[in-house]
C-alpha positions in Angstrom: 77.7 77.0 117.1 76.2 78.0 113.7 77.1 76.6 110.3 76.3 77.6 106.7 77.5 75.5 103.7 78.1 76.8 100.3 78.0 73.8 97.7 78.9 73.6 94.1 78.9 70.8 91.6 82.0 68.7 90.9 81.6 68.5 87.1 84.4 71.0 86.5 86.9 69.5 88.8 88.1 67.1 86.0 88.8 70.1 83.8 90.9 71.9 86.4 94.7 71.4 86.1 96.2 68.7 88.0 98.4 71.0 90.0 95.3 72.7 91.1 93.7 69.6 92.2 96.9 68.6 94.2 97.2 72.0 96.0 93.7 72.9 96.9 91.8 70.4 99.2 89.2 68.4 97.6 87.3 67.7 101.0 85.3 70.6 102.6 87.0 73.6 103.8 86.0 75.4 107.1 86.6 79.1 107.6 86.4 79.7 111.5 85.0 83.1 112.5 85.4 84.3 116.0 82.3 86.3 116.2 78.6 85.7 116.0 76.7 85.4 112.7 75.6 88.7 111.1 78.8 90.8 112.2 81.3 92.3 109.9 83.7 89.4 110.2 81.1 86.9 109.5 79.6 88.8 106.5 82.8 89.2 104.8 83.8 85.6 105.5 80.5 84.3 104.0 81.1 86.5 100.9 84.6 85.4 100.2 83.7 81.7 101.3 81.0 81.6 98.6 83.5 82.7 95.9 86.0 80.1 96.9 83.5 77.3 96.9 82.8 78.3 93.3 86.6 78.3 92.3 87.6 75.1 94.3 84.6 73.0 93.3 84.1 72.0 97.0 82.0 73.0 99.9 83.3 75.9 102.0 81.7 76.0 105.5 81.7 79.2 107.6 81.7 78.1 111.3 81.2 80.5 114.1 83.1 80.0 117.3 82.4 83.2 119.2 83.7 84.6 122.4 86.8 86.1 124.1 87.2 88.8 121.5 87.7 86.1 118.8 90.5 84.3 120.6 88.6 81.1 121.1 88.4 80.6 117.3 92.1 81.6 116.9 93.2 79.0 119.3 91.2 76.5 117.6 92.7 77.1 114.2 96.1 77.3 115.6 95.8 73.6 116.8 94.0 72.4 113.6 95.4 70.4 110.6 97.5 72.4 108.4 96.4 70.8 105.2 94.2 73.7 104.1 90.9 72.4 105.4 90.5 74.7 108.3 91.0 78.4 107.6 90.5 81.3 109.9 89.1 85.0 109.2 91.7 86.7 111.5 90.7 90.0 113.1 92.5 92.8 114.8 91.2 91.8 118.1 92.6 88.4 118.2 95.7 89.0 116.2 96.9 92.5 117.2 95.3 93.8 120.3 94.5 90.9 122.8 98.0 89.5 122.4 99.3 92.7 123.8 96.9 92.5 126.7 97.4 89.0 128.0 99.0 85.7 127.5 97.2 83.6 125.1 97.4 79.8 124.3 98.7 80.6 120.8 101.3 82.9 119.2 99.6 85.4 117.1 102.5 85.3 114.6 104.1 81.8 114.8 101.0 79.9 114.9 99.3 81.3 111.8 100.2 81.2 108.0 99.0 84.5 106.2 97.1 84.1 103.2 95.5 87.4 102.2 94.3 90.8 103.8 90.5 91.0 103.1 90.0 94.5 104.2 90.7 97.4 106.5 87.8 99.4 108.0 88.1 102.8 109.6 86.6 103.7 113.0 84.3 106.8 113.0 84.7 109.4 115.9 81.0 110.0 116.6 78.7 111.8 119.1 75.1 112.3 119.7 73.3 115.2 118.3 73.0 117.2 121.7 77.0 117.3 122.1 78.6 120.6 121.8 82.0 119.7 120.2 81.5 118.8 116.6 85.3 119.0 115.4 88.3 117.2 116.8 89.8 120.4 117.9 86.6 121.3 119.8 86.5 117.9 121.4 90.3 118.3 122.6 89.5 121.6 124.0 86.3 120.2 125.7 88.5 117.3 127.2 91.2 119.9 128.5 88.6 122.1 129.9 86.7 119.1 131.8 89.6 116.7 132.4 88.4 113.2 133.2 84.8 114.1 132.8 84.1 113.6 129.2 82.8 110.1 128.5 83.6 107.8 125.5 81.8 104.5 125.0 83.4 101.2 123.3 82.3 97.8 122.5 84.4 96.5 125.5 87.6 96.8 127.4 90.5 96.0 125.1 88.3 96.4 121.9 89.4 98.3 118.8 87.3 101.1 119.7 88.8 101.3 123.2 92.3 101.3 121.9 91.5 104.0 119.4 90.3 106.2 122.3 93.6 105.3 124.3 95.7 106.4 121.2 93.5 109.6 121.0 94.2 110.4 124.6 98.0 109.8 124.4 98.4 111.9 121.2 96.0 114.8 122.5 97.5 114.7 126.1 94.0 114.5 127.5 92.0 112.4 129.9 88.4 111.0 129.5 86.3 108.5 130.9 86.1 105.1 129.1 82.7 103.3 129.4 82.8 99.7 128.1 79.8 98.0 126.7 79.1 94.3 125.7 79.1 95.5 122.0 78.4 98.3 119.7 74.6 98.0 119.7 74.0 99.0 123.3 76.8 101.5 123.4 75.3 103.4 120.4 71.7 103.3 121.9 73.3 105.2 124.9 75.2 107.6 122.7 72.0 108.4 120.9 70.2 108.8 124.2 73.0 111.2 125.7 74.0 108.7 128.5 77.5 108.8 127.0 79.1 111.7 124.8 81.5 110.3 122.3 82.8 107.1 120.8 85.4 105.8 118.3 83.1 103.2 116.7 83.5 100.8 113.7 82.2 102.5 110.4 80.0 99.3 109.8 78.2 99.8 113.0 77.9 103.6 113.2 77.2 104.4 109.5 73.4 103.5 109.6 73.0 106.0 112.5 75.1 108.7 110.8 72.9 108.3 107.7 69.7 108.7 109.5 71.0 111.8 111.5 70.9 110.4 115.2 74.8 110.4 115.3 77.3 113.0 114.1 80.5 111.8 112.3 83.4 114.0 113.5 86.3 112.3 112.0 87.6 108.9 110.7 90.7 106.9 111.6 92.6 106.0 108.4 95.1 108.2 106.6 92.8 108.7 103.7 88.9 109.2 103.6 86.7 106.1 103.1 84.7 105.9 100.0 81.4 105.7 102.1 82.2 108.8 104.0 84.0 111.3 101.5 83.0 114.5 103.5 84.2 113.3 107.0 87.7 114.4 107.6 90.5 112.0 108.9 92.2 112.4 112.2 95.3 113.3 110.4 93.6 116.1 108.6 92.2 117.3 112.0 95.5 117.8 113.7 96.7 114.3 114.4 99.2 113.3 111.6 99.9 109.6 111.4 96.7 108.7 113.5 95.6 105.3 112.2 93.1 103.0 114.3 91.3 100.6 112.2 89.4 97.3 112.2 90.8 94.7 109.7 90.1 91.1 108.6 92.2 88.7 106.9 92.3 85.0 105.9 95.0 83.0 107.5 95.6 79.1 108.0 97.4 77.2 110.8 101.0 78.1 111.2 102.3 74.8 109.7 100.4 75.2 106.4 102.7 75.0 103.4 103.7 78.4 102.1 103.0 77.1 98.6 99.5 76.3 99.5 98.8 79.7 101.2 100.1 81.3 98.0 98.0 79.3 95.8 95.0 80.1 98.0 96.1 83.8 98.0 95.6 84.0 94.2 92.0 82.9 94.6 91.3 85.2 97.3 92.7 88.1 95.2 90.5 87.0 92.3 87.5 87.0 94.5 88.3 90.6 96.1 88.3 91.9 92.4 84.7 90.6 91.7 82.2 93.5 91.2 79.8 91.9 93.9 82.5 91.4 96.4 83.9 95.0 95.9 80.2 96.2 96.5 79.8 94.1 99.7 83.2 95.3 100.9 82.3 99.0 100.1 79.0 98.5 102.0 81.1 97.4 105.1 83.7 100.2 104.6 86.4 97.6 104.1 89.1 98.7 101.7 92.5 97.9 100.4 92.2 94.1 100.7 94.4 91.8 98.6 98.1 91.7 97.9 100.7 88.9 98.7 100.9 86.7 101.7 104.2 88.7 102.5 102.3 91.9 102.5 99.7 90.7 104.9 102.4 89.1 107.2 104.1 92.4 107.4 100.9 94.2 108.0 99.9 92.1 110.8 103.4 92.4 112.4 103.1 96.2 112.4 99.8 96.2 113.8 100.9 93.9 116.6 103.8 96.1 117.4 101.7 99.4 117.3 99.1 98.3 119.6 101.2 96.7 122.0 102.9 100.1 122.5 99.7 101.7 123.0 98.7 99.2 125.5 102.0 99.7 127.3 102.1 103.4 127.1 98.4 103.8 128.2 98.4 101.3 131.0 95.6 99.3 129.5 94.6 96.2 131.6 92.7 93.2 130.5 89.4 92.4 132.3 90.1 89.8 135.1 
C-alpha cells in the first residue's frame, strides 16, 4: 500500500464560511484508488486531490489498494464511514464491467454516492506497423476472410479493452482471437513485436507508441474525436454508428454519504476541473467531458452498467475463475 499526502496550511480555515466548515470534513480525507501508483486513475486522483486539499484546507491522502480490477478498493469504500473522510476514484472496471461479470460484495449502484465525473477517455483501435489492415473496413474484411484467426490483445479478461473487442465483434458480425495480458505494457510490447495483431487499448497507454510511430492508430471509440488525436476517425465515422467504448473515472463516496455533502464536494471538484493546469493534465491523459452534477454522474454510471451488462450477456463473456 502506498500513500501520498497533500498538505496545506490552516490559516485560511477561520475565514471560510461557517457552512463550509460544517459540510467539509476538517480531518484528513482519503481518496482510495483501485490501481497501482502511476496509472491513469492514480494520476487523475492525485491531481484532483491536491486541488481539493488547497480548497478544503486539510490533508487529502491518495491511497492505493490495487487488485481485482479495482474492486478491492471499491469494496473497502462501500464499507467505510460516510462522513466524507473516505472517497473513491471509481473506474469503469469496478463500477460498470465487473458487476456484470460476477457477484461482488458490494452493489455498484446502491453502495456509492456519486460526486462528480472526472473524465472519459476513448480507447484506440491500434495495430503494429507490419499489419495489412489499416482501416476499420479493411479489418472487418480481414476478420471475415480469416474467421477466428485474427488476434486482439487486451489488458486482461473482462477489462475495458476486452469488452471493446467484444462489442466490435458483435456489431461487425465477426470472430477473432482474444489474447489477454496482465496489463497494457506487455500487451503493447507483443503488438509492436508482431506476436499479436490488433488491440483496443486505452488512449493513455497507446498514445506514446502512436506518436513514436511503432503503433498505428486505426480508430477511436468515442462519438467525437479526442483533442489529442484529431486525425484519427471514430468508430462511428468508420461504419459503426453509436459505437462507444471508453475508460472513465469519477469521484464517489460511500452510499450513505449525505446527498448535500456530495453536492458540496461536487462544487469544488467542478472548480478544480476548470483550472488550466488540471485541464492540461486531463488532456494529456485523453480524459474529457468531466464535471457536471451528481445526478448527471449517477445517470452516466447507470447507463454504462446496463450497456456493458448487455454486451457481456450477448457475447457470453465469463469471468476468470
